[in-house]
Each structure stands twice: as structure tokens, then as C-alpha cells.
C-alpha positions as CSV (number, residue, x, y, z in Angstrom):
1,X,168.9,173.0,-148.9
2,X,165.8,170.8,-149.3
3,X,167.4,168.0,-147.3
4,X,168.3,170.4,-144.5
5,X,164.7,171.8,-144.4
6,X,163.3,168.3,-144.0
7,X,165.8,167.6,-141.1
8,X,164.7,170.8,-139.4
9,X,161.0,170.0,-139.7
10,X,161.6,166.5,-138.4
11,X,163.5,167.9,-135.4
12,X,160.7,170.3,-134.3
13,X,157.7,168.1,-135.0
14,X,157.9,166.0,-131.8
15,X,158.2,168.9,-129.3
16,X,155.4,170.8,-131.1
17,X,153.1,167.7,-130.8
18,X,153.9,167.4,-127.1
19,X,153.1,171.1,-126.6
20,X,149.8,170.9,-128.5
21,X,148.8,167.8,-126.6
22,X,149.5,169.5,-123.2
23,X,147.4,172.5,-124.2
24,X,144.5,170.3,-125.2
25,X,144.6,168.2,-122.0
26,X,144.7,171.3,-119.8
27,X,141.6,172.6,-121.5
28,X,139.6,169.4,-120.8
29,X,137.1,169.5,-117.9
30,X,138.5,168.0,-114.7
31,X,136.5,165.7,-112.4
32,X,136.6,166.6,-108.7
33,X,137.9,163.9,-106.4
34,X,135.2,162.5,-104.1
35,X,134.9,164.4,-100.8
36,X,134.0,163.2,-97.4
37,X,132.0,165.0,-94.7
38,X,134.2,166.7,-92.2
39,X,131.9,167.9,-89.3
40,X,128.5,167.3,-87.7
41,X,125.3,166.6,-89.5
42,X,121.7,166.7,-88.3
43,X,119.4,164.4,-90.3
44,X,115.6,164.8,-89.6
45,X,113.3,161.9,-90.6
46,X,110.1,162.9,-92.3
47,X,107.5,160.3,-91.4
48,X,105.2,161.3,-94.2
49,X,107.9,160.7,-96.8
50,X,109.2,157.5,-95.2
51,X,107.9,153.9,-95.2
52,X,108.4,150.6,-93.4
53,X,107.7,147.3,-95.0
54,X,107.9,143.8,-93.4
55,X,107.7,140.2,-94.5
56,X,107.2,137.1,-92.4
57,X,107.7,133.7,-94.0
58,X,105.4,130.8,-93.0
59,X,104.9,127.2,-94.0
60,X,101.9,128.2,-96.2
61,X,102.9,131.6,-97.6
62,X,104.7,134.8,-97.0
63,X,102.9,137.5,-95.1
64,X,103.6,141.1,-96.2
65,X,102.7,144.2,-94.3
66,X,103.6,147.8,-93.4
67,X,104.2,150.2,-90.5
68,X,104.1,153.9,-90.4
69,X,107.2,155.9,-89.5
70,X,106.6,158.5,-86.8
71,X,109.8,160.4,-87.5
72,X,113.1,161.1,-85.7
73,X,116.3,163.0,-85.7
74,X,119.9,161.8,-86.0
75,X,122.9,163.9,-85.0
76,X,126.1,162.5,-86.6
77,X,129.6,163.5,-85.6
78,X,131.4,162.3,-88.7
79,X,135.0,162.6,-87.5
80,X,134.3,160.4,-84.5
81,X,131.5,158.2,-86.0
82,X,129.3,158.9,-83.0
83,X,125.5,159.2,-83.5
84,X,122.8,160.5,-81.2
85,X,119.0,160.5,-81.6
86,X,116.4,158.0,-82.7
87,X,114.1,156.7,-85.4
88,X,110.6,155.9,-84.2
89,X,108.1,153.6,-85.9
90,X,104.4,153.3,-84.8
91,X,103.8,149.7,-83.6
92,X,100.1,150.5,-83.5
93,X,100.1,151.1,-87.3
94,X,101.0,147.5,-88.2
95,X,98.9,146.3,-91.1
96,X,99.0,143.1,-93.1
97,X,95.7,143.5,-94.9
98,X,93.9,140.9,-92.8
99,X,91.8,142.3,-90.0
100,X,91.6,139.2,-87.8
101,X,95.3,138.5,-88.2
102,X,96.2,142.1,-87.5
103,X,94.1,142.2,-84.3
104,X,95.9,139.1,-83.0
105,X,99.3,140.6,-83.9
106,X,98.5,143.8,-82.0
107,X,96.8,142.0,-79.0
108,X,99.0,139.0,-78.5
109,X,102.4,139.5,-80.2
110,X,103.3,143.2,-80.3
111,X,100.9,144.2,-77.5
112,X,101.0,147.6,-79.2
113,X,98.6,149.3,-76.7
114,X,101.3,148.8,-74.0
115,X,104.2,149.3,-76.3
116,X,103.0,151.7,-79.0
117,X,106.5,152.6,-80.4
118,X,109.4,150.7,-81.9
119,X,112.6,152.7,-81.6
120,X,116.0,152.5,-83.1
121,X,118.7,154.5,-81.3
122,X,121.9,154.5,-83.3
123,X,125.2,155.3,-81.4
124,X,127.8,155.0,-84.2
125,X,128.4,154.6,-87.9
126,X,131.2,152.8,-89.7
127,X,132.3,153.7,-93.3
128,X,133.0,156.8,-95.4
129,X,130.2,159.4,-95.6
130,X,130.4,161.4,-98.8
131,X,129.5,165.1,-98.7
132,X,127.1,164.6,-101.6
133,X,125.8,161.5,-103.5
134,X,125.8,157.9,-102.3
135,X,127.5,156.2,-99.3
136,X,127.2,152.7,-97.9
137,X,127.6,152.5,-94.2
138,X,127.0,150.3,-91.1
139,X,124.8,151.7,-88.4
140,X,125.0,150.3,-84.9
141,X,122.7,151.0,-82.0
142,X,119.9,149.8,-79.7
143,X,116.6,148.4,-81.0
144,X,113.7,148.9,-78.6
145,X,110.9,146.5,-79.1
146,X,108.1,145.3,-76.8
147,X,109.8,147.0,-73.8
148,X,113.2,145.4,-74.3
149,X,116.5,146.7,-75.7
150,X,118.6,144.7,-78.2
151,X,121.9,145.5,-79.9
152,X,121.7,145.7,-83.7
153,X,123.9,146.6,-86.6
154,X,122.2,147.3,-90.0
155,X,123.6,148.1,-93.4
156,X,122.5,151.5,-94.8
157,X,122.7,153.0,-98.3
158,X,122.3,156.8,-97.9
159,X,122.4,159.8,-100.3
160,X,122.9,163.4,-99.4
161,X,121.7,166.1,-101.9
162,X,121.6,169.7,-100.9
163,X,119.4,170.0,-97.8
164,X,117.8,166.6,-98.2
165,X,118.8,163.1,-97.5
166,X,117.5,159.5,-98.0
167,X,118.4,156.2,-96.6
168,X,117.5,152.6,-97.3
169,X,118.1,149.5,-95.2
170,X,117.0,145.9,-95.0
171,X,117.6,143.7,-91.9
172,X,116.0,140.9,-89.9
173,X,114.5,141.0,-86.4
174,X,114.6,137.6,-84.5
175,X,111.4,138.5,-82.6
176,X,110.9,135.0,-81.1
177,X,114.5,135.0,-79.7
178,X,113.7,138.5,-78.3
179,X,110.8,137.2,-76.2
180,X,107.7,137.9,-78.4
181,X,105.0,135.4,-78.6
182,X,105.0,132.8,-81.3
183,X,101.9,133.3,-83.5
184,X,102.2,129.8,-85.0
185,X,99.3,127.3,-84.8
186,X,98.9,123.6,-85.7
187,X,98.2,124.6,-89.4
188,X,100.7,127.4,-89.9
189,X,104.3,127.7,-88.6
190,X,106.1,131.0,-88.8
191,X,109.8,131.7,-89.3
192,X,111.6,133.0,-86.2
193,X,112.6,136.3,-87.7
194,X,110.8,139.0,-89.7
195,X,112.4,140.9,-92.6
196,X,112.3,144.7,-92.2
197,X,112.9,147.2,-95.0
198,X,113.1,150.9,-94.2
199,X,113.0,153.7,-96.8
200,X,113.7,157.0,-94.9
201,X,113.5,160.5,-96.3
202,X,114.1,163.8,-94.6
203,X,115.9,167.1,-94.4
204,X,119.6,167.8,-93.8
205,X,120.2,170.8,-91.5
206,X,123.3,172.8,-92.3
207,X,125.6,172.5,-95.2
208,X,128.2,169.8,-94.5
209,X,131.8,171.0,-94.8
210,X,134.0,168.7,-96.8
211,X,137.5,167.5,-97.1
212,X,139.2,165.9,-100.1
């Protein structure tokens, strides 16, 4: 009898373990799969919460400065990737911390009295836009500087959280190739492109629907 009891217990132990393991696994919290936006979004840029930094390399040192963001609105049709709207930066706000240099920048290079705004008008995005959290995208559009339009694609890291969003990008503007005056002199030579870094913040209108 003792031998038969051991055989019985050995026979039922494996199914019982499997059953207990299945119950424990079903009780564990499940992580939701990432979801993408499925619809249209309206992203408003809050100029007071956004910033624009620039850096120009020269033969003597790197010049750092800022611009102020005026604001803007982007309407994104996520299924098609089409974008409408614009982001506006105040050219007249350019500041490098050196009065004489800044006056020359505004008077001779940017001509900011004639062209007070720098505008980026995106027309499409590439990449997956998550309904919440972080996404890395490519944003293509027209860059309006000094009265001329130029095609540009920039990488964007964006985050959606409730009714707010943020976006960061870094890219280069070949301002000399785009027809702006070379500010170099016999002592100082500047690089032909300026590094631009945007940190944008704003509100997200409407709750984006999502698909798995």
C-alpha cells in the first residue's frame, strides 16, 4: 500500500504544479503593448515655455546665443503623415551677449528689421508616433529665412503626456549657402553653418485615439 501511495502522489505532482504555475502567472500584472496614435492631433507651441539656442563655430572660438520662440500650431494627420501649420521664431530676438556683434548680426546678416520672423512650416512626418510617452520622428518641411524658402528635414524627439507635449531637435542651417552675408573678417573666419537646438513645449488639443 505504501508503494502504491507513492506512485499516486508522483503521478499527480506534475499536473498540480502546472496548474499552480498557471494560476500564479494569470495573477501577475500585464504590461500593455505600445499604442500608436490613430487620428489627428493639434499641437500648440507655447513660446514662453520654449527656447532656441544656436552655436556658430569660428577660427577663434565658438559663439553661443539664443532666440525667442514666438509660438505656433501644428495639425498632424497621423494616418497619412501630413502636417499643417508653422513654428515661428523671432529673428529680432537674436542675442549672443555681445552688443556690437549682435548689432552687426541684425543689421548686416539677418536684416531682422526687414525679415523679423524665422518660420518652419512642416508638411509631413516619418516614423511611429506613440499615443503617450516618447517617439523619435523625422519632420520635413520648408524653412523660411531672410525672405527665402529652403527644404529641410530635422530629427525630432517628442513626448505626449495627457494634454501636454514636448519636442527637442538639433540641426544645422547652412546660412552662407542660403545667401546670407558672411560675417567673417581678416582676423576671424566663421563656419558656413550654424547649429540650432530647439526645445519646444505646449498643449495637446483633444485626446488622441489609439490603436495597438
